[in-house]
N, C-alpha and C positions, 0 to 999 in steps of 0.2 A: 582431538576430541574436545568440543566446547562443553563447559559446565555451566549450570545455572544454579544460582543460590537465591532463595527467597528473600529479597530485600525490596520488594515492591515491583510491580510490573511496569516496566517502561513502555510507553506507547499505549497504555490501557485507556487513557482518556479518548484518544482518537478511535481506538478499536471499539469502545463502547458506543460512541456516536455513530460509527459506520454500521455496527450491528443493529442498532435501533432503526437506522435509515433503511437497511436491507429488509427488516421486518415490515416497515411501512410499504416499501416497494412490493414485497411479496403479497401483503394483504390487499393491495390495490391491483394485483395481477399485472404489474409492470415489469417485474424482474424476479428471478430466482437466483440469488447469490448466496454461496455458502462460505463460511469461514473455514479455512483449511488448518486443522490443528497441527502444531509442530510435534512430531513424534519424539518422545523422551523416554528414557529409562530411569526410573527412580533409583537413587542410591541411598538416601536417608529419608526416614519418615518420622514425624512426631507421633509417638505412640498414643498420646492422649487425644489429639485432634485428628489424627490419621491424615495430616497434610504432608505433602512432599516438601522437604526442606533442602534437598540437594538432588540434582539429576544431571544426566548428560544427554545431548542431542544424539539420537540414533542415526540420523541421516540428514543430508542437506534438504531444507525445505524449498519449495518452489516460490510461490507467492502467497499472500495472506488470504486472498479471496478469489473464487472462481465461480462462474455460473453463466447464465444466459439472460439477455435483455431483449425481449420481443424477437426471439429467434437468432440473436447475434451472440456468439460466444464471447465472453468477457473475462479477463483476469486482471487483477491489480494488487498492488502492495500499498499499505498505509504506513506512513512514516511521520513521526513528530520531529520537529526541529526547534530548538530553543533559541537559536541565533539567526542572523540573516544569511549565514553561510551554511550550506548543506554539504557535508562530507560524503563523497561517493563511496567511501569505505562502508557506509551503512547499507549498500547494495552489493550483492555478491555476484561474481561472474556467472554462476549457474542460474541465478535469477534472470539476468540479462539474456542469457542463452534461451531459457525457458520462454521468456516473453517474445523473443525473436521467432522461435519455433511455433508459438501460439499464433502469432500474426501470419506466419506462412501458411497456417491452416485456416485462414480467413477469419481469425478472431481479432479482438481489439484488446490491447494491453495499455495500462497507464499506471501512474502513481498518484495517490492522494497524499498531499503534504499538509501538515498542520503546523503553522508557525505559531508556537505557543505565546511568545512575547507579543506578537501582533494580534493574536486571536483571529487568525486568518487561515482559511482553507484554500488550497491550490490544486488544480487538476493539471498534472504534468503528463502531456502526451508522451508516448514511448519514443516517437521520433525526436523530441527535444531531449529526453533523457539520453538517448543514444548519441546525440551530438556531444553532450557533456562527457559521456562515457568514453567516446572515441578520442576526445581531446585529452582526457586523462591518460588513456592507454598510449597515446603518442607523445607522452612527456609533458603535457600541459598541466593546468590546474587540476588538482585531485578533488575539487569541490566546485560548486557554483554558488553565486551570490543571488540573493533575492532580486536585486536590481537587473539581473540578466534575464529575468522572466517577463513574459508578456502579460500585462495586467488583465487582458481580456479572458484569461483562463483562471481568474480568481473565482472561487465558488461563493456565490452570494447567498445569504440566508433566505430561506423560504418557509413560510408558515407551516408548522407541523413536521418539517423534514430537517433533521440535524445536519446532514451532509448531502445536499441535493446535487449529486454528481451526474445524474442522468441528463440534466440540461446540457452540460458540457460534453457528455458522451454523444448526445444528439448533434451538437454543434460540430464535433470532430467528424462524425459520420457524413454530415452534409458537406463539409469541406472536401471530403475524399471523393464525392460523386461529381 
């Protein structure tokens, strides 16, 4: 059972950027994407502020976000990376399995990566993630380096949208047709 102690929310910068982007997409009637809350059971609360200070995760979560984009089911996870190497231990087997099952149901799954030192966003297609995952499962590297990624999947800034991932989702969809 994993525990969580309030010492700041890791990944909250990217999460906030994605949440704001999803609001813009919803307002423009382009997509309806929901943040999936991680179910927790509080163990300790600060009586004055009524904030949770210690909790444990009730169950394994699937992905951070799920929804629909112009009739296409979409799920994705958002991860921050402080270095040029992303450790696959940040992704859990049940998440990979969920994404595989989601794709089998004609959905699209991907990761949004935010390289904080580079201030760079990246759209990682599930097929590429699966290559790295399978390599690790067969005894290879348990991580992937930034230089292993194709720069055509870098998310470029767009006026008024913090994480314009729909452009690359569309690109992925066009590649598959």
